C-alpha positions in Angstrom: 109.2 252.2 -46.8 109.7 249.3 -49.1 109.0 249.8 -52.8 105.4 248.8 -53.9 105.2 245.7 -56.1 103.3 245.0 -59.2 101.1 242.1 -58.4 98.6 239.9 -60.2 95.1 240.9 -59.0 92.8 238.3 -57.3 89.4 237.4 -58.5 86.7 240.0 -57.7 84.9 237.5 -55.3 88.2 237.2 -53.4 88.8 240.9 -53.3 85.5 241.4 -51.6 86.9 239.5 -48.5 90.3 241.2 -48.5 92.2 238.8 -50.7 93.7 241.3 -53.2 96.5 239.5 -54.9 98.3 236.4 -56.0 102.0 235.9 -55.1 102.8 233.9 -58.2 102.5 235.5 -61.6 102.5 232.1 -63.4 99.5 231.4 -65.6 96.9 229.1 -64.0 96.3 225.4 -64.6 92.5 225.8 -64.5 90.7 222.7 -63.6 88.2 221.7 -61.0 88.4 220.5 -57.4 86.3 217.7 -55.9 85.2 216.0 -59.2 84.7 213.1 -56.8 85.2 212.8 -53.0 88.4 210.8 -53.6 90.0 213.8 -55.3 90.1 215.7 -51.9 91.5 213.7 -49.1 92.1 215.1 -45.7 93.7 213.4 -42.7 93.9 215.1 -39.3 97.3 215.4 -37.6 96.2 214.5 -34.1 97.3 216.1 -30.9 95.1 214.0 -28.6 96.0 211.0 -26.4 93.5 208.3 -25.5 93.6 205.8 -22.7 93.0 202.1 -23.6 89.6 200.9 -24.5 89.2 199.0 -21.3 89.9 202.1 -19.1 87.3 202.7 -16.4 84.3 204.5 -18.0 83.5 206.3 -14.8 86.9 208.1 -15.0 87.1 208.1 -18.8 83.5 208.7 -20.0 84.4 209.7 -23.6 84.8 207.0 -26.3 87.5 208.1 -28.8 86.8 207.2 -32.4 88.7 207.6 -35.7 86.3 207.9 -38.6 87.1 207.9 -42.3 84.1 209.6 -44.0 83.2 209.7 -47.7 80.9 212.5 -48.8 80.0 213.5 -45.2 79.8 217.0 -43.8 81.1 216.7 -40.2 78.0 218.2 -38.6 75.7 215.9 -40.6 77.8 212.9 -39.6 77.7 213.8 -36.0 73.9 214.1 -36.2 73.6 210.8 -37.9 75.9 209.1 -35.4 73.9 210.5 -32.4 70.6 209.5 -34.0 71.9 205.9 -34.6 73.0 205.7 -31.0 69.8 207.3 -29.6 71.7 210.0 -27.8 71.8 213.8 -27.8 73.9 215.4 -30.6 75.6 217.4 -27.8 77.4 214.2 -26.6 79.4 214.0 -29.9 82.5 216.2 -30.2 85.3 216.8 -32.7 88.3 219.0 -33.2 87.9 220.2 -36.8 85.0 220.6 -39.2 85.6 219.1 -42.7 83.8 219.8 -46.0 81.4 217.2 -47.4 82.8 216.6 -50.9 85.9 214.8 -49.6 87.3 211.7 -48.0 88.3 212.8 -44.5 89.9 211.0 -41.6 89.3 212.6 -38.2 88.7 212.0 -34.5 85.5 212.1 -32.6 84.6 211.6 -28.9 81.2 210.3 -27.8 80.2 210.6 -24.2 78.8 207.6 -22.3 78.8 204.8 -24.8 80.9 201.6 -25.3 82.8 200.4 -28.3 80.4 197.6 -28.8 77.5 200.1 -29.3 79.0 201.7 -32.4 76.6 201.5 -35.4 77.4 200.9 -39.1 76.9 204.0 -41.1 76.9 204.3 -44.9 80.1 206.0 -46.2 81.8 205.8 -42.8 84.6 203.5 -41.5 84.6 203.9 -37.7 87.3 202.6 -35.4 87.2 202.8 -31.6 90.7 203.9 -30.4 90.3 204.3 -26.6 88.7 206.4 -23.9 89.3 209.9 -22.5 88.3 211.9 -19.5 87.3 214.9 -21.7 85.8 215.6 -25.1 87.6 216.8 -28.1 87.9 220.6 -28.8 89.5 222.8 -31.5 92.8 223.0 -29.6 93.3 219.2 -30.0 93.8 219.6 -33.8 97.4 220.3 -34.7 96.7 220.4 -38.5 95.7 218.5 -41.5 97.5 216.5 -44.3 96.0 216.9 -47.8 96.1 215.0 -51.0 94.2 216.9 -53.6 93.7 216.2 -57.3 92.9 219.0 -59.7 90.8 217.5 -62.5 90.8 218.7 -66.1 93.9 220.8 -65.8 95.3 222.5 -68.9 97.8 220.6 -71.1 100.5 223.0 -70.0 99.9 222.2 -66.4 103.4 220.7 -65.7 105.2 223.8 -66.9 102.8 226.1 -65.1 103.0 224.2 -61.9 106.8 224.4 -62.1 106.7 228.2 -62.7 104.3 228.7 -59.8 106.4 226.6 -57.4 109.5 228.7 -58.2 107.6 231.8 -57.3 106.2 230.3 -54.1 109.6 228.9 -53.1 111.1 232.3 -53.4 108.3 233.8 -51.4 108.9 231.2 -48.6 112.5 232.5 -48.4 114.2 229.8 -50.4 115.2 231.0 -53.8 117.0 227.9 -54.9 115.5 226.1 -57.9 113.5 223.0 -56.9 114.4 219.6 -58.4 112.6 218.8 -61.6 110.4 215.7 -62.2 108.7 214.4 -65.3 107.6 217.1 -67.7 109.7 219.7 -65.8 107.3 219.7 -62.9 108.7 219.9 -59.4 108.3 216.8 -57.3 109.1 218.3 -53.9 109.6 221.9 -52.6 109.1 224.1 -49.6 106.7 226.8 -50.7 105.0 229.7 -49.1 101.8 231.7 -49.7 100.1 234.5 -47.7 98.2 233.0 -44.9 94.9 234.4 -46.0 91.6 233.2 -44.6 89.9 231.4 -47.5 86.6 232.2 -49.1 84.8 229.6 -47.0 85.3 231.7 -43.9 83.0 234.4 -45.3 80.6 232.4 -47.5 81.4 231.4 -51.1 78.2 232.4 -52.8 77.1 235.1 -50.4 80.2 236.5 -48.5 78.5 238.5 -45.8 79.6 237.0 -42.4 82.4 239.6 -42.1 80.0 242.5 -42.9 77.7 241.2 -40.1 80.6 241.0 -37.8 81.8 244.5 -38.5 78.3 245.8 -37.8 78.4 244.0 -34.5 81.7 245.5 -33.6 80.3 249.0 -34.5 77.6 248.3 -31.9 74.9 248.2 -34.7 73.0 245.0 -34.2 70.1 246.4 -36.3 72.3 246.5 -39.3 73.9 243.1 -38.5 70.4 241.5 -38.5 69.5 243.3 -41.8 72.8 242.3 -43.5 72.2 238.7 -42.5 68.5 238.3 -43.0 68.1 240.8 -45.9 70.8 242.0 -48.3 70.4 239.6 -51.3 73.3 238.5 -53.4 73.1 238.0 -57.2 74.3 234.5 -56.9 71.3 233.3 -54.9 68.2 231.6 -56.2 65.2 233.7 -57.1 63.1 232.7 -54.0 65.9 233.6 -51.6 66.6 236.9 -53.3 62.9 237.8 -53.1 62.7 236.9 -49.4 65.7 239.0 -48.6 64.3 241.9 -50.6 61.1 241.6 -48.5 63.2 241.8 -45.3 65.0 244.9 -46.7 61.7 246.5 -47.4 60.7 245.9 -43.7 63.9 247.7 -42.7 63.3 250.6 -45.2 66.0 249.7 -47.7 65.5 250.2 -51.5 65.4 247.0 -53.5 68.6 246.6 -55.6 70.5 249.5 -53.9 73.7 247.5 -53.7 73.2 244.1 -52.1 76.9 243.3 -51.4 77.8 246.7 -49.9 78.1 247.2 -46.2 77.0 250.8 -46.8 73.8 249.9 -48.7 71.7 253.1 -48.5 68.5 253.3 -46.6 65.4 254.5 -48.4 64.0 258.0 -47.8 61.0 256.6 -46.0 60.8 254.3 -43.0 60.5 250.6 -43.3 57.1 249.0 -42.9 58.2 246.6 -40.1 55.9 243.9 -41.4 57.9 241.0 -40.0 54.9 238.6 -40.5 55.1 239.2 -44.2 58.8 238.6 -44.1 58.2 235.2 -42.4 55.8 234.3 -45.2 58.4 235.1 -47.8 61.4 233.5 -46.2 61.7 229.8 -47.2 62.3 227.1 -44.6 65.8 226.5 -45.9 66.9 229.9 -44.4 66.2 228.6 -40.9 68.6 231.0 -39.1 67.2 234.0 -41.0 63.7 232.9 -40.0 64.7 232.6 -36.4 66.0 236.2 -36.3 62.8 237.5 -37.9 60.6 235.4 -35.6 62.1 237.3 -32.7 61.5 240.6 -34.3 57.9 239.6 -35.0 57.3 238.2 -31.5 58.4 241.5 -29.9 56.9 243.7 -32.6 60.2 245.6 -33.1 59.9 249.0 -34.6 62.3 249.1 -37.7 63.3 252.6 -36.6 64.3 251.6 -33.1 67.8 252.7 -32.1 70.5 250.6 -33.8 71.9 249.3 -30.5 68.5 248.6 -28.9 68.4 245.4 -26.9 65.7 244.0 -29.2 68.1 243.9 -32.1 70.7 242.0 -30.0 67.9 239.6 -29.0 67.1 238.9 -32.7 70.8 238.5 -33.5 71.2 235.9 -30.8 68.5 233.7 -32.4 71.4 231.9 -34.3 73.5 229.3 -32.6 76.4 230.5 -30.4 79.0 229.1 -32.8 77.6 231.2 -35.6 77.5 234.3 -33.3 81.2 233.8 -32.7 81.8 233.2 -36.4 80.3 236.6 -37.3 83.0 238.4 -35.2 85.7 236.0 -36.2 84.9 236.7 -39.9 85.2 240.4 -39.3 88.6 239.8 -37.7 89.6 237.6 -40.6 88.6 240.2 -43.2 90.8 242.8 -41.5 93.6 240.3 -41.3 93.3 239.6 -45.0 93.4 243.3 -45.8 96.5 243.8 -43.7 98.2 240.9 -45.5 97.2 242.3 -48.9 98.6 245.7 -48.0 101.8 244.2 -46.8 102.1 242.5 -50.1 101.3 245.6 -52.1 104.0 247.6 -50.2 106.6 244.9 -50.8 107.3 244.1 -47.2 108.7 240.6 -46.6 106.7 237.7 -45.2 109.5 235.3 -44.4 111.3 237.7 -42.1 110.5 240.8 -40.0 111.1 244.5 -40.5 111.3 246.9 -37.6 108.0 247.2 -35.9 106.8 243.7 -36.6 105.5 241.3 -33.9 106.7 237.7 -34.3 105.6 234.5 -32.7 107.8 231.4 -32.1 107.3 227.9 -33.5 105.1 225.4 -31.7 107.6 222.9 -30.3 105.0 220.3 -29.8 103.7 220.3 -33.4 104.0 217.2 -35.6 107.2 217.1 -37.7 105.0 217.5 -40.9 104.0 221.1 -39.9 105.5 224.5 -39.9 103.3 225.6 -37.0 103.3 228.9 -35.1 102.5 229.3 -31.4 100.8 232.7 -31.2 100.9 232.6 -27.4 104.6 233.4 -27.5 105.0 236.8 -29.1 107.9 239.3 -29.3 108.2 242.8 -30.8 111.0 243.4 -33.2 112.8 246.7 -32.9 115.5 247.8 -35.4 118.3 246.3 -33.3 116.7 242.9 -33.3 115.7 242.5 -37.0 118.8 240.5 -38.0 118.7 238.1 -35.0 115.0 237.4 -35.4 115.3 237.1 -39.2 117.7 234.2 -38.6 115.1 232.5 -36.3 112.5 232.9 -39.1 114.9 231.5 -41.7 115.4 228.4 -39.5 111.6 228.0 -39.0 111.8 229.0 -35.3 109.7 232.2 -35.6 107.0 233.7 -37.8 105.9 237.3 -38.6 102.4 238.0 -37.5 99.5 240.3 -38.1 96.5 241.0 -35.8 93.2 239.2 -35.4 92.0 242.3 -33.7 90.3 242.1 -30.3 90.2 243.9 -27.0 93.7 242.6 -25.9 95.4 243.0 -29.3 98.5 245.0 -29.3 99.2 246.5 -32.7 102.7 246.6 -34.3 105.0 249.6 -34.6 106.7 251.2 -37.6 105.3 250.5 -41.1 103.6 247.2 -40.1 101.7 249.0 -37.3 100.9 251.8 -39.7 99.3 249.3 -42.1 97.3 247.7 -39.3 95.9 251.0 -38.0 95.0 252.2 -41.5 93.1 249.0 -42.2 91.2 249.1 -39.0 90.4 252.8 -39.4 89.0 252.1 -42.9 86.9 249.2 -41.5 85.6 251.5 -38.8 86.8 249.4 -35.9 89.5 249.5 -33.2 90.5 246.9 -30.6 88.2 248.3 -27.8 85.2 247.8 -30.1 85.4 244.1 -29.5 84.3 244.4 -25.9 80.9 243.0 -26.9 78.0 241.3 -25.1 78.0 237.6 -24.4 79.2 235.3 -27.3 80.3 238.3 -29.5 83.1 239.4 -27.2 86.6 238.7 -28.4 90.1 239.3 -26.9 91.8 238.8 -30.2 95.1 237.2 -31.0 97.7 237.3 -33.8 98.3 235.0 -36.8 101.3 234.2 -38.9 101.3 236.1 -42.2 103.2 233.3 -44.1 101.8 229.9 -44.7 104.7 227.5 -45.4 104.5 223.9 -46.3 106.5 221.1 -47.9 104.7 220.4 -51.2 104.9 217.2 -53.3 103.3 217.4 -56.7 102.8 214.3 -58.9 100.9 213.8 -62.1 98.3 211.2 -63.0 96.7 211.2 -66.4 97.9 214.8 -67.0 96.2 216.1 -63.8 98.3 217.2 -60.8 97.9 215.8 -57.4 99.1 218.1 -54.6 100.2 216.6 -51.2 101.0 218.9 -48.3 100.2 219.6 -44.6 98.9 222.7 -43.0 98.5 223.8 -39.4 94.9 224.1 -38.0 93.1 227.3 -39.1 94.9 227.5 -42.5 93.2 226.8 -45.8 94.2 224.4 -48.5 92.4 226.5 -51.1 94.7 229.4 -50.3 97.6 227.4 -51.6 95.8 225.8 -54.5 94.5 229.2 -55.8 98.1 230.1 -56.7 98.1 227.2 -59.1 94.6 227.3 -60.6 94.1 231.1 -60.9 90.3 230.5 -60.9 87.6 232.2 -58.9 86.2 230.4 -55.8 82.8 229.7 -57.5 84.5 228.3 -60.6 86.2 225.4 -58.8 
């Protein structure tokens, strides 16, 4: 067993979702993200080929667009675009969802329209690229390139950035000192951080999606509904908290008995099951919560019905299918984060395997800007293969992985497998538990534990600007947190 390390603890909000530590011990630069949309620029690294614009629409019904959006949430833009075209929102597709407070460049496909029909939309530059025989999907996104300014960084930011980069370069497996730029700050370096799922995966102000997902995996849809529709968080507005307290009362849970705890205790008595009163209390902005409770009211569900009763599944499925999948994905992500944190605590390497690890190989088709794993190509590493596979990792040809647990997930051996099994046991789940009804079912996969990128840092007016590229599914904030050392809600 490797010696345990003394690590800098993460912010309490992060620890609630399994992000326990920082890799770098350097002091933070503070600052704020997204002071303006231009401070957070994202450009998709595309893996999608289009036919020419004059291709036959009968064979290629999808118009392929590249849109540069300022201050647009992807879902909101798709809705605005479909409204302007007078078509169903279901005819607009994209590969990756982007945050609103940013300038983003990404692809869309729109079925059954011509380039001459494209509308003008405020805050959007839209370019028709060609046509395609199919719509975009998540697999068409190779990754994203970022340019992010951290505003109002501390005066010591250049030195602190340099210190953090040295730590992160060593973590990536390259201990050589990076070149220095103005003020002692590195200008370019290959760095690495744990490939955590960021706070956005779970909810920044009310991180509950993973708790809902764990309840689903435990075949307890009653608790999943309660955790989502009830279970108030301290960071919520008063009206929202009051509504969730009312839902908890219907379930028979004491007000204030531990809102962020998956094991929040039930009251001694039974719930009143007054779903109509809950609907009166729930504001319209909580539309998914209202949809769940509507189904409970329509069926007159007894709050003491068995936890796996079909009525609870029916209520849970009131939310869109993508949110149903997100619940389970968040549970898998939480367990992954905890495995990664425990690997850090025990001092196991991230840039190379130990006996018992499972590695994946690099994606040969990824853009040159990316260190991208291909988790469809896995290999177990026994003691005799550690040195050979370590050389592959050193050359960027292989990556150590941890499980996103599902029905077909094979866990590791040795100490890595011990960590994986301990985390799952503590969470109360195992691979077979993810054989779930309909959209909740998940076969699982594995994910690289190390997020590596070529980082370029420049300074403008004292504030650092970070430029880097990440494969799809990885989070820019997971890299930036190592520099800012601020809680998710403080940024």
